[in-house]
N, C-alpha and C positions, 0 to 999 in steps of 0.2 A: 543483613544485605538488603538496601527496596532496591527496587526495576532500577529507578535511577542511578545508582550507583553502581550496577553493574554495566551499564553506558557507556561503548569505548568512545563516543563520537557523539558530541552535541548534535540536538533535537531541535530543527525550526518548522513551527505552525504554517502551512501552507491549506492551501484551500485548487489548488491545483485535479484537476476530473483525471480521473484510472481508470481505464480496461483490466478486468481481472479475469485473468484463464485458467480456468482447470477440468479439469474432468472430473464427474460422476463415476461412486462404483459402476453402475451400469456401463459405462466408457462413455458414456455422452457427455460432447466439448459443452461446457457450461461460460458463456460470457457475461462477466456485470461490467456496468458502469459507476464508480461510486468514488465518491471525494475524500479526496488525503486530509486525513487529520495535519500530521508530522512528516518530519524526512529527517533523517540521515545521511552521511557518507555508504552506514551499511544497511537502514531498514526504510522502514517508512509503518503510521499506523494508517487509517482510512478508515471510515464512516461504512455498514455494510444492513443495510435492512433485513441482508438474512443473514446476520449474526452467524447463526447457529447452525448452519448447513457447512461451518469451514472446521475443521480440525485440527489439533498440535499434530508437527508434522506432515499438511498434508502438503504438496508442491502443486505449486502457478508461478502463472508465465503473468508481468507485469506490464504495461504498455503504461506512457500517460500521453495525455492528449492536451495541450495548450498553443493559443495562438493559432488553429489551425494546425499545426502537426503534430502527428502521434510519433514518436517515438519508443521504440520497443527496450526496456530498462532491465529485461532477462529474466531471469527463474529466481525465484526465492521460495524460504519454506515459512511454514506458519507457524511463529513456535508466541504465538496467545490467542487467545478468544474471550473476548468481553459481553457476551449477553445485556442487553437492554432492559430494563424492567418491562417497559412494555413490546420486546421483538426485537428494533434496532439495536442494533452493537457497534463496538470494534475490534479492529481484528489486525495483530501487529505481523511486520514479517520482516524477516532476515533475508536479503538478499547474497545471492549467491556470487556476486562481483560488485564490491565495493564501487560507487562514484568519482569521478574525478570531479573537481573542485570545479569546473565548465558546467560539466551534466550539474552539480546539486544546482551553481548559480540560476541555470534556466529553469531547472523548476521551484526555485521561490521566486518565480520572474509572478505578479497577479496572473490568474486568468484573463483572455480578451476578454472584453466589456468590463473589466471591474476593475479601479483605482491601486 
């Protein structure tokens, strides 16, 4: 069974800017700004130049930054990490709370300054 067959919610391409907040093992908070890759009501994936710093099962908090507004989406769990050949890679997360249709549609709007 491939990943696509296991998904319960359809994925949509999105480049919405994200803020990813987590804590390192030493307790220090880390906040990264990363572009979204795709999103569904149950999760999303994002491009991250430091993907190898994330671990499966790691807890994060995620917010979106679109059209001058920041909206907290909630807590999530890292479900996969794919390192790129030259460092940057992709990270997939599962949201603790499903997005409703209105939230999902807001996230699918192009970021400000893009058609």
